[in-house]
N, C-alpha and C positions, 0 to 999 in steps of 0.2 A: 397816273390816270388809269392805265390798263390794270394795275394791281387793285385799285379801288373798285373797278368794274367787276373784276373777278370775285372780289370779296362780297360785293352786293349780290352777285349771282348765287354764290355758295350760301349766303344767309337766306336768300329767297327759297333756294331748294330745301334747306334745312327746315324753314318755316312751313313749306308745303308738306314736307315729310311728316312733321309733327301733327299737322292738321288731319292728315289722312290715316293716322293710327286709330284703329277702332278699339275701344275699351270693352271688356266683358260685361257690358250692361246693355239691356234692350234699347235704351234711349240712344246709345252710341251705335250699336249694331244696325238698328233700324234706319239710321241716317245714311247708311251706305247706298249710293245710287245703284239701281239695277243695271248691269251691263247691257248696253243697247242691242247687242246681237240677239238677246232672248226675245225682246218685244218684236223685233223685226221678223223673227223666224215663224211664228204662229202655229207651226205644226211639228209635233214630235212623235216618235214611236216608243211605246213602253213594251218591254219584253219580260214576261214572267216565265221562268224556266227553272226547274229544280227537281228534287226527289218527288215532290207532289205530282210531277208530270208522269210518273210511273203508274200509280193507280189510276190517275186521270179520271177520277170519278168524284162527283159532288163539286169540289173546288180546290183551290190551293190551300184551303184550311182543312184538308183531309185529316191530317194527324190530330189536330185539336178536336175536330168533330168526332173522331173515332175514340180517342183516349181522354180527351178533356171533358166533353159533354155527353159522350156515348150516344150519338144520334142513332136511332134504331135502324134507319136505312143503311148506314155504313157498317153497323154491327152485322147486319144480315149479309151485306156484300162481302165482308171479310170471312164470315162463317161459311158462305157458299163457295168461295173461290180460293181460300188459302188455308194452309194447315193451322191447327190450333195454336201452336207456339210461334207463329209468324210475328215478327216485330216490324216497326216502321223502318228501322235501320236496314232490314233485309231488302227493302225497296232500292236502296242506294246502289247495290250491285247491278240492278236492272236498269239503272239510269245510264244507258249505253252510249247515246249520242253518236251512233255510227254514221249517220247521214248529215251530221253537222258540218257544213261548209261555210266558214265565216265570210268568204268572198261572195258566195251566193246571197247570204243574208244582207251584206252590204249593198249589193246591186239592187236587191228588192227594196230595201228601205230608201235608197237614193231615188228609185223610180216612183216612189209614192209621193214625192214632192216634199217630204219631211226635211227639216233642217237640223234635227238632233235626235238622238235616241237616249233612252234611259233603260239600262239593263239591270236586272235584279241580281246583285252580287250575293246577297244573302237574304232569304225571307225568314219568317218567324220560326221555321223549323230549325234554323241555325246552320244549315248546310251551306258552305261557302263555295261559290262557283269559281274559285281561284286558289292559288297556293297561299295559304295563310298559316303563319306560325302560331296563331291563336285558336285554330280549329283543328286539332290533332285528329287525323283519321276520319274527319267528318267534313271532307272537302273534295272537290272534283278532281284533284290531282292524286289523292290517296286512294280513292274508291270511285267506282262507276266509270266515268269517261276517261279517267287517268290523264287529264290534260287541264291546263289553265285556260278555262273558257273565257274569262274576262280578258286575259292578255291576247288570246287569239282573235277575239272579236274586236278589241280596241285597235289592234294592228290592221285588221281588214278595213275597218271604218276609216281610219286615218290614212291608209295608203291608197284607197280606191274611191273615196268620196270626199265631199266637202262638209259632211255632217259633223256636228259637235258630238262628242262621246260623253255620256253621263251615266251615273250609277245610282241605283236604289240600294239602300242599306237599312235593314230592320234593327232598331235599337234593342228590342227585347227578343227572347227566345222562350217559347212556351214551356219547355220542360228542362231547361238548363238548371242544374242544381244550384249554381252560384246565384242566378237570378231569383230562383224560388226562395233561397235563404234571405236575400236582400228584401224581397217582398214580404216575407214573414216578419222581418224586423221593422216593418213600416217604412222601409227605405232609409233607415238610419245608417245601415252599412252600405258600402258601395263597392264591394269586391267584384261583382259582375261588371260594373262600369270600368273600374280601374284595370282589371286583369283581362277583360274580354272585349266588350263591344266598343268602348271608346278607343282602345288600342287598335282595334280593327279599322276604325275610321281613319285614324292617322296613317295606318299602313296602306289603306286603299288610295288615299290622296297622294301620298309620297310615291307610291309604286306606279299607279296607273294614270295619275293626273287628270281626273275627270273634270269636265267643264260644268257639270251639274252634280250636286250632292243632294240626292232626294231621300230625305230621312223619313222613317215610318216606325210604327210600333212603340210610340212614345207615351201613349195616353194613360198608362197606369200610374205614372210617377211624375213629379214636377221636374222642370228643367234643371233645377239645382242638383237633383239626383243624377241626371244624365250628364251633368257638366257641359251642357250645350253652349252656354255663352262663352265659356273658356275655349271650346273647340272652334266656334265661329270666329272669335277674335283671332285665333291662330290662322284659320283658313283665309280670312280677309287680309291679314297683315303679312304673314310669313310663308304661307304655303306656296308651292310651285305654280299654283293657278290663281293666286290672290287677286290679280287684276281682272280676270275674266270669269271666274267661277260664279255660278248662280245656285241659290239654295231655295228650298221651300219653307213651309211653316210648321212642320211637325217635329217640334223640339221639346215637348213636355206638355203636361196638363195645362190647358188654358192658352197655349201658344197658337194653335190652329186658327187661321183667319185673323191673327193679331200681330204676330212677330215672324221675322224671317225675311227672305227675299220676295218671291211671289207667293201668293196664297192659294191653297188647295181647298181649305175649309171642310170639304167632305168628298168622298168618292163621287164621281160623276156630277161634279158641281157645275151647273149651268143656270145662273140666276136669271137670265133673259132680261136683264136691265143693266144699265151702265154701272160699273163699279169704280170706286174711288182709287182702289189699289189694284195693281197688276195681279191677275189670277190665272190659274191653270185648271182646265177641265180634264182631269185624269179619268178616262172612260174606257170601255171595252167593246170590241166588236161582238163578242159573245156577251149577251145581255146579263148572264148570270154568274160568270166566272172570269177570273184573271188568268188562271191556269187552263191547260188543255183539258177538254172533257171528251172522252170516247163516246158517250151517250148523248151528245148534243144533237138537237134536231135542227133542221134548216131554219125553222121559224125562230130559233133561239139567237140567230145572228142578225145584227142590224143590216137592213138593206142599204144600198147606196144612197137612196133618197133620205133615209133616216140619218146616215152618217153625215151627209152634206148639210142637212138642216141643223144638226148638232154643231157642226164645224162653223157654219156661217153665223149662227146666233151667238156662239161663243166669241168669235172674233169681233163681231159687231159691238159687243158689250165690253170689249177691252181685254179679252182673255186669249190664251193659247189653248190648243187641244192636244192632249197627250193620249194617243190612241193605242190601246193595248192589243197585242197578239200573244197567244200562248202556244208555243211549239210543243209537239209530242216528245216523248222521251228519246226518240231516235234523232231528233234535231232537224228533220225536213219540214219546213213550214207548210201547213196544209193548203191545198189549192183554194179553198174558200177565203182564207186570209190573203193569199197572194192576189186573188182576183180583186178583193176590196182595195188593197194597197195600190195595185197598178191602175185601177179605174180612178181612184182618187188622184193619182199622179197625172193621168190624162186630163182630168177636169182642171187641175191646177195649171197645166200648160196653156189652157185657154183663158182661165179666169184668175190666175194668180196675181195679175196686176192689181186687182182690187183686194187682195188678201195680204201678200207680203208687204211689210213695212207700212201697212195702213194704220189709221188711227180711228177710234170711235168718233162718229159724227155727233152733232147736237141731238139728232134723233136716231134711235136704233131701228125702228120699224115704222112702216107707213100706217096712217090711221084711215086712209080711204080705201086702199086695196090691201086685204090681208095677204100674208105670205110674201111680203117684200121687206127685206132687211138692208141696212146701210152700213157702209164704211166710207172713209174719206181719206184723201191725201192732200196736204197743203201744196200749193204751187209757189215756187220761189224763182226769182230772177236775180242773178248776181248776188245770191245770199240773202235777198230781201223777200219777205212774204208778200205775194201779190194776189192770192186767191186760193181756191180749193176746188178739187174735183171730188164728186160724190159718186159712189158705186152703189147701184140698186140691184140686189140679188133677188131674182124672181123665182120663187119655189115652183110655180105652175105656169106653163106657157099660157098667155092670155087667150081666153076663148072668144074675145071680140077684137076688132081691129085697133082698139085704143086701150092703152095702159095709162090709167089716170093715177097720178101721184100727188099727194097733198103737201108733202114737205119740201122738196127742192124748189127754190125760187130762181127763175131764170134771169140772166142779165143779157144785154145786147150781144155779148160775145159767147154765150152759152152754145155748146154743141152737144149732141147726143150720139153715142156710138154703142153698138152691141159688140162686146168683146168676142173676137173670133170670126166676125162677120164683116166683109169688106164693103157691103153696100151702104148707101146713105140712109140715115134715119132721120125722119122729119118729126117735128113736135110743134105744139101750140102752147105758148105760155098763158097762164091764167092769173097773171099778176101775183098777188100775195096768196093766191089759192093753189099754187103749184103749177103743174104742167100736164099736158096730154101727149103721150108718145104714140106715134103711129107705128103699130107693130108690123114689121115686114113679113111678107109671105116667104117662108124658107122651105125649100124642098128637102126631103130626107138626105139628098146627096150633099147639101151645103149647110146643114145644121151645124152650128159651132161645137156643140157637145150634147150628150144624151140627157143631162139633168141640170137643173138650176142655172139659169141664164143671167148674165150680168150686163146691165145698161150703165155705161159711163156717161155721167152728166157733167160736163166741163164748165168751169167758171161760174159756179152757182153763187147767188147773192148772199146766202145765209150759211 
């Protein structure tokens, strides 16, 4: 009898194992459930750092804008500030990273309230921020910092925080001769894929075990050229992070917003309406660049109000926000980025209950009072669903004693609280027309937070 039971268990395990094997087809790959930690996280930090951080002018596309399309402003910048024979490769020696302290970065990202980071291992310039056998003399160990930045940061994140460590990787490189030859052939040859960029992806995953593989630079060629489906099948089936890894949607022409794990669709994607598929709003604190800019003005940075509005509307519609910072070449994150990150963390300490692990509600924003957006959390008792709590994020503190909301319908057990405020909050139900919340008078000494306040409406009917 015992032997029969063991056999049945082994057969069951074998059957489950077969079912969980993902084939290199989009139908199979897209059927993989998104690991739950990602949806629960809501906030990540993007870090763009590389040789482009040395000129720190225009954007991280500096090299392309200089030699690819010959932008007049950059031509003038180079003529005025550098010798005539200066090359982009010469910038690499000046990528010094002397103030790069991984533990300081880790502490700052943890304080922001983020739950994961995505670090640029290699951008379109082809420079690798790690020791790569596929990038001879064009990596951070051979030139510039003379250190494995990815390894150092991964160690600091995993040793000092509970954040997930993820990596961005650009599929193409602007001026790589192998890529240009493949492109000239109409992508009938795949030397660049086989010998360089795909080999790098396998190397990155096996060596650093990222929980997020954030692909980019895919748009010039189909996924068949990039061998994306084959890589993803390996990633989901055999890689050291196969059970927990999360991927995006940039795997070839026509894949964005259609295939992959979560969708990015476009940079700074914030649809402000409920989406059927999990998405990520990859955006920047600097409105105009992902990399550091020495000539950025104060008005070029999003204010805390703008950041929080972007964050709340993104989460309300089912997305995560991946907020980018661009460190200077020396590696010390600028005070304005630090201020934004720490203030966001302070806000989340008060309001995070309505953010982390929340779900989109039936309604994303209120129709009676502008500037009110919603999330919700289901209530369960002994594993059974018994109701829901709705969180109303108010962008502007009400100018009148009453906050009228059209969408939440109260029940006899409904209560209203203001997150971070210990006092009682009264309200009046208006049946199917919503409810009126009596806004408390709060002195500056007892205000829960500086921006964007959250009313928790418990046990709503709808």
